[in-house]
Residue frames as qw, qx, qy, qz and C-alpha x, y, z in Angstrom:
[[0.188, -0.765, 0.473, -0.394, -25.65, 18.89, -13.29],
 [0.740, 0.074, -0.656, 0.126, -23.54, 16.00, -11.99],
 [0.614, -0.709, 0.149, -0.313, -23.47, 15.03, -8.34],
 [0.152, 0.519, -0.810, 0.228, -20.56, 13.64, -6.38],
 [0.619, -0.174, -0.763, -0.063, -21.04, 10.13, -4.94],
 [0.558, -0.648, 0.128, -0.503, -22.65, 9.91, -1.51],
 [0.568, 0.182, -0.738, 0.315, -20.41, 8.18, 1.04],
 [0.666, -0.664, -0.332, -0.073, -21.09, 7.25, 4.64],
 [0.483, 0.303, -0.353, 0.742, -18.77, 9.70, 6.35],
 [0.298, -0.525, -0.532, 0.593, -18.86, 11.54, 9.67],
 [0.116, 0.938, 0.326, -0.033, -20.51, 14.96, 9.68],
 [0.007, -0.957, 0.214, 0.194, -18.42, 17.80, 8.21],
 [0.663, -0.303, 0.574, 0.372, -16.09, 15.33, 6.52],
 [0.442, 0.686, -0.351, -0.460, -14.53, 15.47, 3.06],
 [0.853, 0.003, 0.489, 0.181, -13.61, 12.72, 0.67],
 [0.061, -0.548, 0.526, 0.648, -11.10, 12.92, -2.13],
 [0.800, 0.439, -0.180, -0.368, -11.80, 11.91, -5.67],
 [0.923, -0.216, 0.305, 0.096, -10.34, 8.40, -6.00],
 [0.059, 0.699, -0.645, -0.302, -6.82, 7.70, -7.26],
 [0.898, 0.239, -0.259, -0.264, -6.51, 4.73, -9.60],
 [0.682, -0.438, 0.583, 0.058, -4.79, 1.51, -8.67],
 [0.467, 0.481, -0.670, -0.319, -2.71, -0.62, -10.96],
 [0.953, -0.122, -0.127, -0.248, -3.64, -4.29, -10.93],
 [0.741, 0.309, -0.483, 0.349, 0.04, -5.25, -10.73],
 [0.008, 0.505, -0.490, 0.711, 0.18, -3.58, -7.31],
 [0.757, -0.332, 0.162, -0.539, -2.10, -6.07, -5.54],
 [0.128, 0.389, -0.907, 0.095, -0.42, -9.06, -3.91],
 [0.621, -0.195, -0.705, -0.280, -2.07, -12.44, -3.37],
 [0.419, -0.241, -0.712, 0.509, -1.50, -12.20, 0.38],
 [0.144, -0.856, -0.496, 0.029, -3.65, -9.06, 0.43],
 [0.402, -0.561, 0.032, 0.723, -0.76, -6.58, 0.46],
 [0.462, 0.697, 0.345, 0.426, -0.83, -3.55, -1.83],
 [0.379, -0.520, -0.055, 0.764, 0.87, -0.19, -2.09],
 [0.336, 0.567, 0.442, 0.608, 0.57, 3.05, -3.99],
 [0.088, 0.036, -0.147, 0.985, -0.59, 6.65, -3.65],
 [0.007, -0.629, -0.755, 0.186, -3.87, 7.63, -2.03],
 [0.102, 0.954, 0.192, -0.206, -3.36, 11.32, -2.88],
 [0.654, 0.274, 0.140, 0.692, -1.09, 13.35, -5.14],
 [0.223, -0.633, -0.159, 0.724, 0.21, 16.79, -4.30],
 [0.062, 0.474, -0.256, -0.840, -0.66, 19.73, -6.57],
 [0.037, -0.149, -0.856, -0.494, -3.17, 17.63, -8.55],
 [0.441, 0.026, 0.140, -0.886, -6.68, 19.02, -8.92],
 [0.186, 0.191, 0.963, -0.025, -9.43, 16.45, -8.42],
 [0.052, -0.466, -0.683, -0.560, -12.93, 16.53, -9.84],
 [0.314, -0.785, -0.515, 0.139, -14.19, 18.32, -6.73],
 [0.215, 0.856, -0.058, 0.466, -11.82, 21.27, -7.40],
 [0.645, -0.740, 0.183, 0.044, -9.61, 20.35, -4.42],
 [0.630, 0.566, -0.433, 0.307, -5.82, 20.41, -4.51],
 [0.795, -0.584, -0.047, 0.158, -3.90, 18.85, -1.62],
 [0.238, 0.876, -0.364, 0.209, -0.66, 20.70, -0.93],
 [0.688, 0.211, -0.585, 0.373, 2.61, 19.23, 0.20],
 [0.136, 0.185, -0.615, 0.755, 2.78, 18.92, 3.98],
 [0.551, -0.326, -0.134, -0.756, -1.00, 18.81, 4.44],
 [0.867, -0.235, -0.415, -0.148, -0.89, 15.34, 6.03],
 [0.449, 0.400, -0.614, 0.512, 2.21, 15.81, 8.18],
 [0.262, -0.352, 0.512, -0.738, 0.68, 16.81, 11.52],
 [0.853, -0.092, 0.019, -0.514, -2.14, 14.28, 11.32],
 [0.866, 0.215, -0.448, 0.067, 0.27, 11.45, 10.54],
 [0.235, 0.406, -0.643, 0.605, 2.56, 12.42, 13.39],
 [0.481, -0.274, 0.402, -0.729, -0.36, 12.32, 15.79],
 [0.880, 0.027, 0.152, -0.450, -2.00, 9.11, 14.58],
 [0.248, -0.377, 0.863, 0.225, 0.52, 7.04, 12.69],
 [0.371, 0.073, -0.755, -0.537, -0.56, 4.41, 10.16],
 [0.177, -0.236, -0.933, 0.206, -2.30, 2.39, 12.87],
 [0.120, 0.436, 0.487, -0.747, -4.63, 5.30, 13.60],
 [0.394, 0.336, -0.318, -0.794, -5.96, 5.53, 10.03],
 [0.707, 0.155, 0.631, -0.278, -8.74, 3.11, 9.07],
 [0.052, 0.158, -0.777, -0.607, -8.87, 1.09, 5.87],
 [0.533, 0.343, 0.530, -0.564, -12.47, 1.02, 4.66],
 [0.283, 0.258, 0.788, 0.483, -14.47, -0.11, 1.65],
 [0.025, 0.622, 0.516, 0.589, -16.31, 2.72, -0.15],
 [0.031, -0.381, 0.274, -0.883, -15.87, 5.07, 2.85],
 [0.707, -0.450, -0.344, -0.424, -18.30, 2.94, 4.85],
 [0.180, -0.572, 0.641, -0.480, -17.37, 2.83, 8.56],
 [0.854, -0.130, 0.360, -0.354, -19.27, -0.46, 8.81],
 [0.932, 0.357, -0.017, 0.057, -16.89, -2.04, 6.25],
 [0.223, -0.780, 0.570, 0.130, -13.31, -2.16, 7.61],
 [0.936, 0.330, -0.089, -0.081, -11.33, -4.46, 5.32],
 [0.823, 0.209, -0.244, 0.469, -7.71, -4.27, 6.46],
 [0.485, -0.785, -0.030, 0.385, -4.93, -2.29, 8.08],
 [0.433, 0.858, -0.192, 0.200, -2.38, 0.24, 6.90],
 [0.860, -0.242, -0.080, 0.441, 1.24, -0.72, 7.62],
 [0.430, -0.231, 0.099, 0.867, 2.79, 2.47, 6.26],
 [0.218, 0.882, 0.383, 0.167, 1.44, 5.90, 5.38],
 [0.460, -0.509, 0.058, 0.725, 3.84, 8.73, 4.61],
 [0.363, 0.905, 0.029, -0.219, 4.28, 11.85, 2.57],
 [0.656, -0.141, 0.361, 0.648, 6.99, 11.94, -0.07],
 [0.064, -0.319, 0.261, 0.909, 7.72, 14.35, -2.90],
 [0.128, -0.177, -0.762, -0.610, 4.90, 12.88, -4.99],
 [0.560, -0.411, -0.239, -0.679, 2.03, 12.55, -2.54],
 [0.632, -0.399, 0.485, -0.454, 0.62, 10.28, 0.13],
 [0.470, 0.278, -0.830, -0.113, 2.27, 6.88, -0.21],
 [0.732, -0.292, 0.349, -0.506, 0.43, 3.99, 1.43],
 [0.413, 0.213, -0.882, -0.081, 1.12, 0.32, 2.00],
 [0.601, -0.212, 0.411, -0.651, -1.53, -1.88, 3.57],
 [0.049, 0.059, -0.994, -0.072, -2.96, -5.38, 3.94],
 [0.677, -0.176, -0.263, -0.665, -6.44, -6.62, 3.20],
 [0.395, -0.256, 0.795, -0.382, -7.53, -9.03, 5.95],
 [0.453, 0.123, -0.725, -0.504, -8.41, -12.10, 3.89],
 [0.063, -0.204, -0.925, 0.314, -10.13, -13.76, 6.87],
 [0.307, 0.472, 0.353, -0.747, -12.87, -11.15, 6.27],
 [0.562, 0.455, 0.676, 0.139, -15.28, -12.06, 3.46],
 [0.296, 0.934, 0.144, -0.135, -15.53, -8.52, 2.07],
 [0.194, -0.772, 0.505, 0.335, -11.74, -8.18, 2.00],
 [0.537, -0.032, 0.788, 0.300, -11.49, -11.41, -0.03],
 [0.474, 0.726, 0.496, 0.049, -14.01, -10.01, -2.49],
 [0.063, 0.962, -0.131, -0.232, -12.10, -6.74, -2.71],
 [0.402, -0.523, 0.659, 0.360, -8.81, -8.57, -3.28],
 [0.573, 0.274, 0.732, 0.247, -10.28, -10.64, -6.11],
 [0.352, 0.873, 0.338, 0.015, -11.74, -7.57, -7.80],
 [0.126, -0.901, 0.293, 0.293, -8.60, -5.50, -7.35],
 [0.539, -0.314, 0.686, 0.373, -6.43, -8.21, -8.88],
 [0.482, 0.410, 0.678, 0.375, -8.41, -8.22, -12.12],
 [0.159, 0.041, 0.171, 0.971, -8.77, -4.44, -12.25],
 [0.202, -0.617, -0.664, -0.371, -12.51, -4.34, -11.59],
 [0.423, -0.881, -0.204, 0.062, -11.94, -2.33, -8.42],
 [0.707, 0.232, -0.023, 0.668, -9.13, 0.14, -8.84],
 [0.011, 0.793, 0.021, 0.609, -9.51, 3.25, -6.70],
 [0.493, -0.291, -0.527, 0.628, -8.13, 4.76, -3.49],
 [0.099, -0.738, -0.205, -0.635, -9.74, 7.74, -1.78],
 [0.301, 0.016, -0.600, 0.741, -9.05, 9.60, 1.45],
 [0.352, -0.770, -0.480, -0.229, -11.62, 10.62, 4.07],
 [0.460, -0.022, -0.304, 0.834, -10.60, 13.71, 6.04],
 [0.102, -0.907, -0.376, 0.157, -11.57, 16.99, 7.65],
 [0.461, 0.571, 0.000, 0.679, -10.01, 20.07, 6.07],
 [0.503, -0.652, -0.336, 0.457, -8.43, 22.27, 8.75],
 [0.114, -0.701, 0.128, 0.692, -6.67, 25.00, 6.80],
 [0.582, 0.462, 0.577, 0.339, -7.49, 25.92, 3.22],
 [0.020, -0.471, 0.157, 0.868, -7.11, 28.69, 0.66],
 [0.554, 0.607, 0.568, -0.049, -9.72, 29.38, -2.02],
 [0.319, -0.071, 0.421, 0.846, -8.45, 30.66, -5.35],
 [0.310, 0.592, 0.333, -0.665, -10.84, 33.50, -6.25],
 [0.242, 0.455, -0.519, -0.682, -10.00, 33.22, -9.94],
 [0.480, 0.119, -0.775, -0.393, -11.00, 29.61, -10.52],
 [0.767, -0.368, 0.005, -0.525, -12.64, 28.43, -7.28],
 [0.760, 0.135, -0.606, 0.189, -10.00, 25.78, -6.57],
 [0.629, -0.736, 0.134, -0.212, -9.65, 24.95, -2.88],
 [0.522, 0.474, -0.631, 0.324, -6.05, 24.38, -1.82],
 [0.816, -0.548, -0.153, -0.104, -5.86, 22.17, 1.26],
 [0.208, 0.725, -0.525, 0.396, -2.90, 23.18, 3.40],
 [0.079, -0.244, 0.851, -0.459, -3.68, 21.08, 6.48],
 [0.729, -0.173, -0.364, -0.553, -6.14, 18.25, 7.09],
 [0.506, -0.313, 0.713, -0.370, -7.09, 15.66, 9.66],
 [0.484, 0.206, -0.764, -0.373, -6.89, 12.27, 7.92],
 [0.717, -0.201, 0.400, -0.534, -9.51, 9.80, 9.18],
 [0.795, 0.057, 0.604, -0.015, -9.46, 6.93, 6.73],
 [0.182, 0.458, -0.632, -0.597, -8.35, 5.70, 3.32],
 [0.768, 0.219, 0.472, -0.373, -10.80, 3.64, 1.31],
 [0.224, -0.022, 0.831, 0.509, -10.69, 1.22, -1.55],
 [0.441, 0.528, 0.298, -0.662, -13.34, 2.59, -3.92],
 [0.694, 0.403, 0.587, 0.104, -14.85, 1.86, -7.30],
 [0.474, 0.836, 0.233, 0.151, -14.60, 4.99, -9.44],
 [0.626, -0.239, 0.089, 0.737, -11.12, 6.29, -10.31],
 [0.228, 0.936, 0.256, 0.079, -11.01, 10.03, -10.93],
 [0.127, -0.901, 0.385, 0.154, -7.37, 10.90, -10.33],
 [0.958, 0.277, -0.050, 0.046, -5.57, 8.68, -12.85],
 [0.337, 0.747, -0.483, 0.308, -2.10, 10.08, -12.10],
 [0.326, -0.505, 0.683, -0.414, -1.97, 8.40, -8.66],
 [0.869, 0.085, -0.401, -0.277, -1.69, 4.63, -8.76],
 [0.834, -0.436, 0.339, 0.018, -0.59, 1.62, -6.79],
 [0.236, 0.790, -0.532, -0.195, 2.94, 0.86, -7.87],
 [0.187, 0.368, -0.910, -0.021, 3.56, -2.87, -7.22],
 [0.869, -0.157, -0.065, -0.464, 1.66, -6.17, -6.95],
 [0.129, -0.472, 0.858, -0.159, 2.99, -9.06, -4.95],
 [0.887, 0.028, -0.239, -0.393, 2.17, -12.66, -5.77],
 [0.692, -0.448, 0.562, -0.063, 3.20, -15.72, -3.81],
 [0.282, 0.524, -0.717, -0.363, 5.62, -17.73, -5.98],
 [0.005, 0.092, -0.995, 0.043, 4.28, -21.04, -4.70],
 [0.507, 0.172, 0.435, -0.724, 0.55, -20.49, -4.66],
 [0.783, 0.415, 0.073, -0.458, -0.50, -21.83, -8.04],
 [0.893, 0.399, -0.188, 0.086, 2.54, -23.63, -9.43],
 [0.799, -0.314, 0.048, 0.510, 6.12, -24.65, -8.77],
 [0.047, 0.940, -0.093, -0.324, 8.19, -21.46, -9.08],
 [0.739, 0.586, -0.164, 0.289, 10.85, -20.97, -11.71],
 [0.709, -0.162, -0.222, 0.650, 14.43, -20.56, -10.51],
 [0.176, 0.386, 0.042, 0.905, 14.20, -16.87, -11.34],
 [0.484, -0.644, -0.249, -0.537, 11.02, -16.46, -9.27],
 [0.814, -0.466, -0.283, 0.200, 12.55, -18.31, -6.32],
 [0.565, 0.070, -0.125, 0.813, 15.70, -16.18, -6.54],
 [0.090, -0.539, -0.128, -0.828, 13.54, -13.05, -6.56],
 [0.680, -0.624, -0.300, -0.242, 11.68, -14.30, -3.48],
 [0.787, -0.273, -0.247, 0.495, 14.97, -14.91, -1.63],
 [0.370, 0.190, -0.043, 0.908, 16.21, -11.40, -2.41],
 [0.240, -0.509, -0.188, -0.805, 12.98, -9.50, -1.85],
 [0.724, -0.550, -0.241, -0.338, 11.51, -11.41, 1.09],
 [0.871, -0.354, -0.168, 0.297, 14.57, -12.86, 2.85],
 [0.126, -0.971, 0.167, 0.114, 16.89, -9.93, 2.14],
 [0.772, -0.205, 0.403, 0.446, 19.70, -11.94, 0.54],
 [0.111, 0.643, -0.416, -0.633, 21.91, -10.50, -2.15],
 [0.809, 0.418, -0.206, -0.358, 21.61, -12.03, -5.61],
 [0.432, 0.470, -0.762, 0.105, 24.90, -13.93, -5.22],
 [0.271, -0.199, 0.795, -0.505, 23.79, -15.23, -1.79],
 [0.767, 0.214, 0.250, -0.551, 20.46, -16.36, -3.20],
 [0.740, 0.476, -0.430, -0.203, 22.17, -18.20, -6.06],
 [0.178, 0.419, -0.845, 0.281, 24.65, -19.86, -3.70],
 [0.493, -0.054, 0.654, -0.571, 21.81, -21.03, -1.47],
 [0.821, 0.341, 0.038, -0.457, 19.85, -22.40, -4.43],
 [0.626, 0.529, -0.570, -0.060, 22.90, -24.15, -5.87],
 [0.489, 0.241, -0.764, 0.345, 24.54, -25.61, -2.76],
 [0.600, -0.608, -0.519, -0.019, 22.11, -25.08, 0.11],
 [0.414, -0.910, 0.020, -0.005, 23.17, -23.52, 3.41],
 [0.778, -0.293, 0.247, 0.498, 26.69, -24.87, 2.96],
 [0.504, 0.471, 0.312, 0.653, 27.05, -22.86, -0.23],
 [0.122, -0.918, -0.158, -0.343, 25.77, -19.72, 1.45],
 [0.646, -0.730, 0.117, 0.188, 28.18, -20.14, 4.37],
 [0.750, -0.006, 0.288, 0.595, 31.09, -20.78, 2.01],
 [0.305, 0.716, 0.259, 0.572, 30.29, -17.62, 0.09],
 [0.280, -0.902, -0.023, -0.327, 30.19, -15.60, 3.28],
 [0.860, -0.309, -0.128, 0.385, 33.25, -17.22, 4.85],
 [0.548, -0.051, -0.029, 0.834, 35.68, -14.63, 6.10],
 [0.014, -0.372, -0.208, -0.904, 33.12, -11.86, 5.57],
 [0.501, -0.611, -0.560, -0.248, 30.52, -12.70, 8.20],
 [0.084, -0.528, 0.405, -0.741, 30.37, -10.43, 11.18],
 [0.047, -0.051, -0.894, 0.444, 29.57, -11.85, 14.62],
 [0.335, 0.383, 0.616, -0.601, 25.89, -12.71, 14.89],
 [0.372, 0.369, -0.348, -0.777, 25.20, -12.29, 11.17],
 [0.203, -0.036, -0.954, -0.217, 24.37, -15.99, 10.67],
 [0.036, 0.432, 0.786, -0.440, 21.60, -15.61, 13.21],
 [0.255, 0.503, 0.059, -0.823, 20.34, -12.50, 11.42],
 [0.314, 0.214, -0.705, -0.599, 20.17, -14.37, 8.11],
 [0.139, -0.213, -0.965, 0.057, 18.32, -17.24, 9.77],
 [0.135, 0.491, 0.543, -0.667, 15.83, -14.77, 11.25],
 [0.321, 0.421, -0.266, -0.806, 15.21, -13.19, 7.83],
 [0.284, 0.057, -0.882, -0.371, 14.61, -16.62, 6.30],
 [0.028, -0.346, -0.877, 0.331, 12.14, -17.49, 9.07],
 [0.238, 0.514, 0.262, -0.781, 10.22, -14.26, 8.51],
 [0.333, 0.326, -0.546, -0.696, 10.16, -14.82, 4.76],
 [0.200, -0.089, -0.968, -0.120, 8.91, -18.36, 5.25],
 [0.087, 0.436, 0.700, -0.559, 6.22, -17.15, 7.63],
 [0.330, 0.484, -0.043, -0.809, 5.01, -14.63, 5.04],
 [0.298, 0.178, -0.801, -0.489, 4.95, -17.38, 2.43],
 [0.078, -0.275, -0.943, 0.173, 2.76, -19.58, 4.66],
 [0.196, 0.502, 0.424, -0.728, 0.43, -16.63, 5.27],
 [0.331, 0.416, -0.362, -0.766, 0.08, -16.10, 1.52],
 [0.386, 0.078, -0.848, -0.354, -0.77, -19.73, 0.79]]
């Protein structure tokens, strides 16, 4: 007879079987994203989370009210969640490991090489239905407490979907990598990014001449400052 792992959770709490991460979804600055739960997917504990189960809890708490833990241990907070939301697939999450914390640095290193590749939710079930035929518990409503990075993946369908790496951390970036950074981080279009790389700010202004709305130059400058700040944080 197999036993489920023992986690340090509050009394009367539940934990989900972990969803696997993809290594490509872990960014060097500690950012990662993916799915902590999938709707209509049965886990190894015979639980199935139904669509809408998280909605009320998320409205009440928001992402800031959900803790990011390591192995469901309340003594091991390792980061913060920037976005948690339901979509058609499941519970999408985007968060940041706090690399000033030693444990978070360890987690980041292990996640990047695939040695640590699970996400799991800690919650209290509030409304459920038990299927008398097969014993499956359908969770219709729950109170979400925390989402943990965990070791053992048991729900392989749910994975982190993207990994972000600083283009300047280990080597001089290629032109393609720098163009990608300008579009993804600074919000430029591809043609704007290429004009900036080719001719500097003068090239960007020439491209936008006659098309720029009032105040848009300032908005572009603000996006570039934010992108640069994120680059410094990553390095």
